[in-house]
N, C-alpha and C positions, 0 to 999 in steps of 0.2 A: 291163807297162811297155814292151814292145817296140812295141806300137801307139802308145803315147803318144809315144814317142821319135820315131817317124816323123812325128808332128805338129809336131815342133820341129826344122825343118831348120837346118842350120848357117848362120850368117849373121855378117857382121862387126859388125852392130849388137847391142849387148849385151841389148837388149830385144826382139829379133826373136821369140824363143821365146814371150814373154809375149803378143804380138799373135797368133801362130798359136794359142796355147792358148785365148785368148779367142774367137777365131773359131770354133773347134771347139766350145766350151762354149755359145755363143750361136746356133749353127746350128739352124734349125727341125727338128723331128721330128714324126712322125705323132701327133696328139693334144695337142701342146704348146699350140697356140693356143687350143684349146677348154678346156684346163686353166687357162690364164691368164685366159680370159674368165670362168670360174667363180669364180676367186679374186677378180678385180676386182669382179665383180657383188656378191658377198657383202659385201666390204669397203665398197663403195659404199653399199649398202642400210644397213648399220649406221651409216656416217658421216651419211647423210641423217637417219635417225631420231634420232641423237644431237644433231645441230646444230638440227633442226627443234624438237624438244621440250626442248632444253637439258638433256640428261642427262649427268651427269659420267662421267668415265673412258672417254670416247669413243675416245681414242687406243688405249688397251689393248684395248678391245672390237673395234675395227677390225682391230687386229693379230691377234687370236685368230681373228676371221672369215677373215682373209687367210691364216693359216698353218695352219689345221686340216687334218688328214690328208684327202686326196682320192684316196688310191691305190685305194680300193674303198669301197662303201657299208659293208661290215663294218668296215673300218678307220676310217671316220668315225664310225660308231656307238660303237666302242670309244673313240676319242678323246674324244667328247662324254661318254661314261660316265666316263672318267678325270677329265675336267674337273669334272664335277658332284661326283664323290666327293672329289676333292682340295679343291675350293672349300668344300664343306660341312664337311669336316674342319678346313680352315683357319679358316673362320668360327667354328666352335664353339670351337676352340683359342684364337683371338685374343680373342674376347669373354670367355672364362673367364679367361684370363691378365690381360686389361686390367682386369677388375673387382678383381683382387687388387693390382695394382701401380700403378694409375693415380694414386694420391695421393702416391707416394713416388718421386722422381727416381732415386735410386740403385737402388731395387728395380726400377724400370722398366728401367734400363740392364742390370742383371743378367739380367732376363727376356729382353730383346732378344738379349744375348749367348748365353743358353742356347738361344733359338729358332734363332739362326743355326747353332749347332752341331748342333742337331736336324735342321735342313734338310740340311746337307751330310753328315752321318753317315747319314741316310736315303737320300739320292741314292746313296750308295756301297753301302749294305747291302741295300737293298730291291730286289726283283725287279720291282715295279711302278714303273718309272722315271717313266713319264708322270704317274701320279697324284701321286707325291711331288713331282715338279717343279712341278705345279700348286699344291700346298699351299705350297711355298717361294716361288713367284712371288707368290701372293696376300699371304703375310706380308710379303715384301720391299717391294712397291709401296704397302703401307698403313703401313709403319713411320713415315714422316713424319707421318701423320695423328695418331698418338698423342703427337707432340712438339709440335703446334700448340696455341696458347693459345685453344681453343674449348671449348664445353661438352661434357659427356659424351655428351649426346644427339646433338649434331652429329657426334661421332666415330663413334658407333654407326651413325648414319644413313649416313655416308660409307662405312663398311665394307660395309653392306648394299648400297649402290649399286654398289660395286665387284663384289661377288658377282653381283648381278643383272644388270649390264651384260655382264659376260664370259660369263655363262651364256646370256643372251639372244643374243649374237653366235654362240655355239656352236650354239644350237638353229636359228637362221636358216641357218647353213651346212649343218646336217644336213638341213633341209627341202629346200634347193636341191639337195643331193646325192641325196636320195630321188627328186626329180623327174627328175634327169638319169638315174639308174639305171633309172627305169621306161621311159625312152625308148631306153636303150642295149641292144644285144644283144651276146652273146658272153661270154667268160670273161676276167675282168680278169687272172687269173694265167697262163692258158695262152696267151692271144693274144700277149703280148710274147715268150714263148719260141718260139712257131712263127713269129713275125716274124723273130726272130734266125736261126732255121734257114733260113728262106726267103732271107734276105739272103745268107747264106754259100753256099747252094745256087746262087743266081744268079751270084755272083762266081766259083764254080767252074765253072759252064757256060761263061762267057767264056774261062777258062783252058783248058778242055777243047777248045773250038773254035779255039784259038789266036788269039783276037781280043783286042785291048786291052780292059780293063775300062772301061766307060763311067763318066763322072764321077758321075752320079746314084747308081749302084750303090755305087761306091767311097766316095762321101760318106756314104751310109746306113750302110755297114759301119763307117766311121771314126766316125761319130756314135754308134753303138751301142757301140763300143769305149770311147769317151770316157765315155759315160753309165754304163757298168758295170751291175751287176746288184743293187746294194745296195737300191735302191728296190723292185725286184721281190721281193727276199728279205724285205723288210719287209712287203710286201703279203701274201706267203705266210704269214708268221708270224702274221698277224692271223686266220687261218682255223682257229683251234684246234677250232671245232665240228666240223671234219672229221676230227679225230683227229691224234695225233702222227705216225702213219704217212705221212699226206698231206704234212705240213709237211716231214718229213725227206726224203721222195722228191722232192717238188717243188723243195726247196732245192737238192738235189744236181743235178736236171735243170737248174735255172737256172744253177748254177755251170758245168756242162759246156757249156751253150749260150753262156754268156759267154766260156768258154775258146775255143770254136770261132770266135767273133767276133774275139777278140784274135789268134788265129793267122791267120785269113783276112785281116785288115786288113794284114798284111804281105806277102801273096802278090804284089800287083802290082809290088812293088819287084824281084822276082825272076823276072819273066815270061821273061827271056832264058835262065834256067836250065832250062826245061821241055824234057825229052827226048821222043823219040818214044814211049817206054814209059810215061812219065808221063801222057800224054793219056788212055790207057785207064784208068789208076788214078784219075785225077781224075774221069773220067766215072762210074766205078763208085761212088766215095764221094759224088758229087752225087746219083746215083740212090738211094743208101742213105739219105741225109739227106731226100730227097723222101719216101721210103717211111716213114721215122720220123715226119716231120712230118705226113703223112696219118693215120697211126696215132693220134698224139696228138690231132689235131683231131677224130677220130672217137670218141675216148674209149676206144681199145683199147690194150693193152700192146704196145710194139714187140717183134717176135719177134727171137730171136737168129739172126743171119745174118752170116757172114763176108764178107770183101771179096775172097776168092780168094788164091792164092799170089802174093806180091809180092816184089820185090827189097827187102830191108831198107834199101837206100841209095838213095832216089830223087834225081833230079837237082834237083827243086824243093824248096828248104828248106821246112820246117814241114809237108810233105805227110804224112810219117809220123806227126807228132804229131796231125794232123787225123784221120788214119785210126784211130789209137788212141783218140782222144777219142770219135769216133762209135761205135766198138765198145764203149765203156763204157756208153753210154745204156741199152741193154736190161737191163744188169745192175742198174740202179737199181730196176727193177720186178720183180726176180726172185722176190718173194714175193707178187705180185699177178696176178690173172687178168684184171682190167679196171679201168680208171680209174673206172668207175661206182661201184665199192665206196666211193668217197669222198663219195657224196651225204650230205646232212646226216642223212637217216634211218638211214644206216649207222653213224654215229658212236655208239658205246656209251660208257658211263661208263668207267672204268678207264684212260683215256688222260690224265686230268687229273693234273698234278703240282703241288705248291706251287711258287710262283715262287722261294721262298728256302728253303734248307735251314736249320733252326734253328741249327745250329752256326756258320753263316757270319755271323750277326748279331754275334758276338763276336770277329771276326777283327781283329787288330791293324791290318791295312791299312785297314779302314773307320774305325777310331779316328783313325789319322793323317790320312786324308783330311778327316774332320770337323773336326779341329783346325786344318788348314791353311785349309780354306775359311772356318771361323769367324773365324780370325785376320785373313784378308784382308778379309772383309766388315766386321768390327768396326773395323778401322783406317780403312776408308772412312767408316763411320758417325761415328767420333770426329772425323775430319778435317772433314767438312762441317758437323758440329755445332759444332765449336770455331770455325770460320770464319763461323758463322751463315749458311750458304749452303745451304739445303735443296734448291735447284734442281739441284744436282749430285749429288742422291741416286741418279742413274742409275749411279753408280760401284758401288753395292751390287748393283744388278741385273746389272751387267757381271760381277761376281765370280760370281754365281749361274749365269749363262748360259754362262760360259767355263770353269768349273771342271771339268776332267775329270781322269782319274787319272794321266796321264803328261804329261811336258813337251811333247812334240810334239803331242799331241791338244789340249791346252789352247792351245798357241801357234797352232795352225791356226785355232781359233775366234776367238782374240784378233785375229789379223791380219785375218780376214774381218769381224769386228765393227767394227774401227777403220775398215777400207776402206768399209764400209756406212754408218758414221756420217759419214764425210767426204762421201761422195756424197749421202746422204739429207739430211744436215744443212746442209752448205755449198753443194754444187752445186744440188740441187733445192730445199732449204728456203730458204737465203738468196737464191739466184737468183730464186726465185718472189717473195720478199718485196720484192726490189729492182725487178724488171723487170715482174712480172705482176700481183701482188696489189693494188698501188695503183690499177690500172685496172679492178678487178672490183667491182661493186656489187650482186651478186645471188648467191643460192645456185646458180643454174644455171651461172654462170660458174665458180664454185669446183668444181662437180661435174666440169666438163670438165677442169680442171687436175688435180683428184684422180684422175680416171680415167687420165689420161695418165701420171702419176708411178706410180701403183699398177700399171699395165700394164708399165712398164719395170721396176719392182722384181720383179713376178711372173715376168717372162721370165728374169731372173737367178735367181730362186728356184727355177725349174723346171729349171735346169742340173744337172750331176752333183753329187754330195756334195762335190766339191772346191771348188765355188763357190756352191752354193745358199744357204748361211747368210748370205752377203753380200747377197743379194737381200731376205732377211727384215729385215736391219738397215737397208737403204735405206728400206723401207717404214715401219719403226718410227721412225726418226729423223724423217722427214717427217710422220708422224702426230703424234708428240709435239709437234712445232713448231705444227702448224696446227689440231689438234683439242683443245688443252688449254683454250681459251676459245671462247666462243660468238660470235665475230666474226672478220673477215678479219685475220689476224695479220701485222703489218708490223714488229714490234719484232725487231731482230736479237739482242737479249740472250737470247731463248729458245733460239735455235739455238746460240749460244755456250755457254751453261750446259750443254746436253745433250752437247755434244762435249767439253767440259772434264770432265764427270762421267765420260764413257766413258774418256777419257785417264787420269784418276786411277785408275779401277778396273783398267785394264790395267797401269799401273805397279805397283800393289800386288800384283796377281796375279803379275807377273814377279818381284817381290821375294820373295814368300812361296813360291810354287810351284816356282820354279826353284832356290831355295836351302835349303829346308826339306824333308827327306826326299824329295828329287827322285827320280823314277822315269823314267829314259830309256825312250822307247817301244821302241827296238830290244831292250833287255834284257827288257822286259815281254812284247814280242811273242814272243821266243824262249822265255820261260818259259811262256807260254800254249800255244804250239805243242807244246812237250814234254809239257805236262800233258795236252793232248788226245791225243797219241800214246800215252801210258802208260794213259790211261782206255780207249782203244781196245783196248789189249792186255788190259786187265781184262775188257772186254766180250767179248773173244774166248774167254776162260776160262769165261764163264757158260754155263749156270746151275751154280752150285756147291751149290744146295740142291735136294733132291728134292720139296720142297713147292712146287707150281706157283704158289701165291698169293705166296709169298716171292720165288720166282724172277721173277715178273712185276714185283713192286715194286722189286727190285734192278735189274732191266733198265731199267725206265723211269727210274729215278733216274740210272743211268749215261748213258742216252741223252740226258737233259736236260743233264747236265753236259758231255757231249761236244759237243753243239750250242752250249752257251754258250761253250765254249772256241773253236770254230770262229768264231763271231760276234766274239769278243774279238780273235782273231788279225787278222781282217779290218779291225776298227776300228783297232787299233794300227798296222797296216801303213801306213795313211794318215798317222798321226802321225809316223812315221819321217821323212817327207819335210820336216817343219818343224823337225827337230833338226840342230844343227850342232856340229862339234867334230872331234877327232882320229880318232874311230871312225865318222864319217858314211859314208864309202865302204864300210866293212865292213858297217855296218848296212844300207845300200841293197842290197848284194849278197845279204845274208841275206833281206831282204824279198822280192827277186825269186825267190829259191829257194823260200822258204815259200809265196809265192803260186802258184808253179807246181805245188806238190804239193797244194794245197788241193782241187782238183776230184777228183783220184784218191783222196784220202784220204776225202772225203765219200762217194764211190761204194763204197770199201771198207767204210766204216761201215755203209751200207745193206745191202750184201751180207752183212755180219756179222750184222745184225739178222735177216735171213732165215735164215741158218745156225743162229742160236740157236733158232729156232722148231722146226727139225728135231731139234736136241738135247734141247729141253725137252719134245718130243712134245706140242705144243699141240694140243688137240682140233680136229678139222677139217683138220689137216695130215696129211701122210703120216707115219704112226707106224712108224718102222723098228724092227726087232728090236734087243735090247739089244746084241748083238755089234757092230752098225754104229755105234751111238751111242758105244760104248766106243772104237772105232777113230777116230771123228770127234773125240772128246774128246782123244785122244793127238795127233792132228794139229793141233787147235786150240791145245793147250798149247805145242807147238813153234812154231807160227805166233806165238803171243803173245810168246814169248821173242825171236823175230826182231824184232818191233816194239819191244820194250824195248831191244834192242841197237841198233836204229836210233836211238832216242832218246839212248842213251849216246854214240853216235858224234857226233851233233850237239852234245851237251853237252861234247864234248872228250875223250871216252874212246874212241878208235878200237879196234874189235874186228873180227876176221874172221868173216864170216857164212857161209863156204863150208860148214863142217861142219854148221851148223844148217840149211842149205838141203838138204844131202844127207839129213839125218834127216827133214825135212818132206816131201821128194819121196818117200821110201820109205813114209812113213806115209800120204801122199795116195794113192799107188797101192794100198796094202793096203785103204784105205777103199773106193776105187772098185771094186776086185775083189770085196769083200764085197757091195757093193750090186748088182753084176752077178750074183753068185751067188744073191742072194736073189730077183732078178728071175725067175731060172729056176724058183724055188720058188713063184711065184704073186704076187710083188710087182708092182704096176702098173708096166710098163716106161716109160711116158711120164713119170710122176712121178719114178721113179728116174733117169731121164735128166736131168730138170731139177735133181735134187740133185747129180749128178756134174758137170754143166755149171757149177753154181754153185760147187762146190769148186774146179774147174779155173780158173774166173774169179778166185776169191779168191787162189789160189796165184799166178797170173800177175800179178795186180795188186800183190800183196805183193812179188813178185820185182822188179817194175818200180820200186816205191818204194825198195826196199833198194838197187838198182843206182844210182839217182839219189843216194841218201844217201852210198853208198860213193864214188862219183865225186867228190862235192863235199868230203867230210870225211875220205876215206881208209878203208881197209878192203878186203875182197875179198868177192865173192859168186860164186855159181856162174855159169858162162858162159851 
């Protein structure tokens, strides 16, 4: 948040911060224009096909073509796969249900209510969020079809057209992305990381030379700080074919690269604090970043290398944090010899884990979410049915698209959806109907208008996650107004109905989600963070079974759960910004603290995965004698207790950690001495040194985390 706060300078005007924020969000970045062009091209092709051949559901098809994942070809393929699965399931379910209830209005109403509950319950409980959302979306947009006074054959035909149009749009988007991928060179996941490292390196070079940072470099760093790494992490998560190890290590690398960008974005403000000693330090860390960047670009693992003896109190703020963050990067790959091991051919079975653990299906939290979502959507359905106003059925869609698990997260989407509806519906939609469309008499003229509005919406949609959803809603509102009928739309009632429907949905969502089993994002974020910390302590104690198969299974299950908690914390942290009340300031401070710990915690997690392989004596790894593994187990047990005590401190139970660290230090030294002694008896010295370096890194990182927790929540740790 420090980088963001820099973007909001103090001003007497109350909306000055908003203007600065929008400028940062809408600033061009490498690849943005090309991404926008691909989004607009796909949506325009679908629009032309729909309008030329008068195919129904053109608005929804154009939106899917516009909004489909383009983070990588793999991501696009997975998105299309989820769409096909979700729509096929939805079509079979709706047709089967409709045959049973179509002749009885009361039974049809009960079926619709049950369907709405199933949608929201599935969104909360299932791990395949994308496919389940597609199922829900298809069900929601076709609800009004079954209430219309038309024949059964026409209703079935309408459902099949909806499935066919949205599937066609998705396939068109996939084909265009395949063509783009064939022409593009480079690594979609690694290139953004090396770009971030290069930007930080350039900024540090200016500081090391004593020169003011030029506007171009500073703007690039600020743009990357505002963009964040959530889009990059989503891209990495799509590459499951490379194995869980790749996803975990690259996710941690992305987090550390993002942390470096956040820290570097603040340096120009403190240029006057640079001392003569700092110039050498800045130059060394810039060289180290350059070396790491080159290693990553070449597909080799960055080597462990220190930055030399330095004064722990630099004159330049954040310099020490930057040095520590850079030093953590090699530890991510402590159990890898080369990044080439992540080739598709290297991925073996064994890394696959089910997206949902069976026990989580029956969690009461999922039941409450399903009931809240069902109640909100059902109220909207009853209201527009009672008013005989099916044109405001977008209220039910609004409930589906903005229903998230916490107040803040839902409110964030509600605000962006409302703002997008106003811009897309009133500004672009009605504005075009009043001033432009009456003068257009051909498809060519409409294409020009469509491309212009879609490009503006796509530019917003390619901003950071704090704004991107607004761009999607701008496009959706405009498409709904102009692609519902096969003619130039000049009636203002269409735009009015769409916006009224969205307003109704937002009001009902506020009424239900804010007042029924409400879950503030601050509390949920803290709960998820503590859960991840305690799960990490549990992983630290593994393996507890001597059976290697069982040990692997438990390890993968824990790793999936820890990663899920990390992702949940990141999502909930954004929701905190949209919550207000007496605890807002406290929640914001906790948010900043939690986000500052996440990169180190991810790195510790990966180092613990490597340590686990030594203890489990995984074939192909260095198999230590039993006495060393016993020493390591004792040290890991003590380290796990420290992690649990850290969680207790954050949870409001301050404890002193000094004694625990004294014990862990002694156990660490004993383990290292045992390893060194075994080296003299013929153990490979290079591998033994990697093992001891790993343990020292784990110990230092655990101590750093505990110190931060103690400083924030009370308690003591070793000096």
